[in-house]
Residue, then its C-alpha position, 0 to 999 in steps of 0.5 A: m500500500a502506498d500509505e504510511q498507515p497500515v491496515f492492522d489486524y490481530a490475526a492470531s497466525a498465518p491464514w489456513e490458505q497459506v498451508i493449503t497453498a503449500y500442499g496444492d489444495r485442501e483435499e491434498l492437505n487432508r490426504h497427507i494428514r490421513e497418511m500420517v495418521a495411518a503411519g502412526h502419528s497423532k493429530d498434534e504431531c500432524w499439526e506441527t508437521i504440516w506447518d514445518y512443511e509450509v515453512r520449508q516450501f516458503e524457504t525453497s520456492q519463490r513461486f510459493r512465496t509469491e502466491v502467499k504475498d498475493r493472498y495477503d495483498d488480496a486481503g488488503v492487510d499489511l500489518l498482522s499480529v500473530t501468536p506462536w503456538v504449541h500443539e505437540t503433547g509433552v512440549s512445554e508452552r515455553d519450548g513450543q512458543r520458541r519453536d513457532l517463533s523460529r518458524w516465523q524467523a525462517r519466513f522473515d529470512a526467506a522473503d524480502w517482503l515479509r518483515k518482523v515489525t518491532a516498533p510503530a515507525e517500522a510499521r509505517r515504513v512497511a506500509a509505505s513500501d508495500e510489504v507485509g509486517i508481522v508484530l509477534n505476540t504471546q498469548n500466555v506470558g505466565a506459561a511462556i516464562e515459567g516463573s522467571v521475569n528474565e524470560v520476558d527479555v528472551l521473548y522481547n529479544e526474539g521480537v515479541r512486542i505484545f504480551q498477553l498476561t494469561y490465557n483462559y486458565q490462571n497462571g502465576v501472573g494472574t487469572g484467566c477469563n474462564d477460570h473458576s478463581e476470581g483472583g487478580l494480578s499477583t505479586f509476580g504478575r506486577d513484576v512481569v508487568d513492570r518488566i514488559t513496560e520497562l522494555g517498551g512492550v504492550v501489556d495485553v489483558s484480552h484473555c484475563g479475568k475481570q479482576t486481573t484486567l482491572d488490577t493490571i489497568a490500575y497498576a501499569d505505568a503505561p496504557v494497557a491493551v485489550t487486543h482482541a475481545g468482545c463486549q459482554a453488554v452486547a453478548d454475554h461471553y467470557r471472552g468479552k469485557s464488561d463495561e466496567e473493564i472497558e471504562a477503566l481502559a478508557e480512563a487509562d487511555g488504552y486500546m481495544g480491538i474487536v474480535g471476529l470469532p462468531w462463537f465469542i461475539a454471537p454465542g448461540v446465534d445461527d449464521p451471524t453476519l458482520d452486523v454483530f461485529f459492528e454492534h460490538l465495535e459501536h459499543a466499545r466506541s461508545i465508551l472508549g471513543t472512536d480513536s481507541v478501537g480497532i479490528a482484531t479478527d483472530f480469524y485463524p481458527a474460524d476460517t472455513q478453509f480449516p482442514s477437516e481432518l483436524l477439526a475434531y482434534y482442534k476442539e479437544h485441543i482448545i478445551g484443554l486450553g481452557f475453553d468450556r467443553e459444552n459450548v465448544e462441542q456444540r459449535t462449528i469452528a470453521d464457520g466464518l462470519g457472514m461474508f467473511e469466510t476466509y482471510t482473503d475475504w477481509p475486504v468485506i470488513r473494510g468495505e462495511l467499515e468505510n460504509r458506516f464511518e467517516p473516512a478519517e474514523a475508518a482509517g483510524i479503526l483500520g490501523g491508525n488507532f492501533l499505531e497511535y496507541w502503540e506509540r503512547a504505550r512504549 
C-alpha cells in the first residue's frame, strides 16, 4: 500500500490458505494428514508437521512465496499480529512458543517482503513500501516464562512486542477469563508487568479475568491493551469485557480491538453476519471513543478453509486450553462470519467499515488507532 498507515489486524497466525497453498489444495492437505495418521502419528504431531512443511516450501520456492504475498495483498492487510503456538503433547508452552517463533524467523529470512515489525515507525515504513509486517505476540506470558521475569527479555529479544498476561486458565501472573478463581494480578504478575513496560512492550489483558484486567489497568505505568475481545453488554461471553473493564481502559487511555470469532461475539446465534461485529465495535466506541478501537479478527481458527481432518482434534485441543467443553462441542469452528469466510475475504470488513464511518474514523479503526496507541504505550 502506498500509505504510511497500515491496515492492522490481530490475526492470531498465518491464514489456513497459506498451508493449503503449500500442499496444492485442501483435499491434498487432508490426504497427507490421513497418511500420517495411518503411519502412526497423532493429530498434534500432524499439526506441527504440516506447518514445518509450509515453512520449508516458503524457504525453497519463490513461486510459493509469491502466491502467499498475493493472498495477503488480496486481503488488503499489511500489518498482522500473530501468536506462536504449541500443539505437540509433552512440549512445554515455553519450548513450543520458541519453536513457532523460529518458524516465523525462517519466513522473515526467506522473503524480502515479509518483515518482523518491532516498533510503530517500522510499521509505517512497511506500509509505505508495500510489504507485509508481522508484530509477534504471546498469548500466555505466565506459561511462556515459567516463573522467571528474565524470560520476558528472551521473548522481547526474539521480537515479541505484545504480551498477553494469561490465557483462559490462571497462571502465576494472574487469572484467566474462564477460570473458576476470581483472583487478580499477583505479586509476580506486577513484576512481569513492570518488566514488559520497562522494555517498551504492550501489556495485553484480552484473555484475563475481570479482576486481573482491572488490577493490571490500575497498576501499569503505561496504557494497557485489550487486543482482541468482545463486549459482554452486547453478548454475554467470557471472552468479552464488561463495561466496567472497558471504562477503566478508557480512563487509562488504552486500546481495544474487536474480535471476529462468531462463537465469542454471537454465542448461540445461527449464521451471524458482520452486523454483530459492528454492534460490538459501536459499543466499545461508545465508551472508549472512536480513536481507541480497532479490528482484531483472530480469524485463524474460524476460517472455513480449516482442514477437516483436524477439526475434531482442534476442539479437544482448545478445551484443554481452557475453553468450556459444552459450548465448544456444540459449535462449528470453521464457520466464518457472514461474508467473511476466509482471510482473503477481509475486504468485506473494510468495505462495511468505510460504509458506516467517516473516512478519517475508518482509517483510524483500520490501523491508525492501533499505531497511535502503540506509540503512547512504549
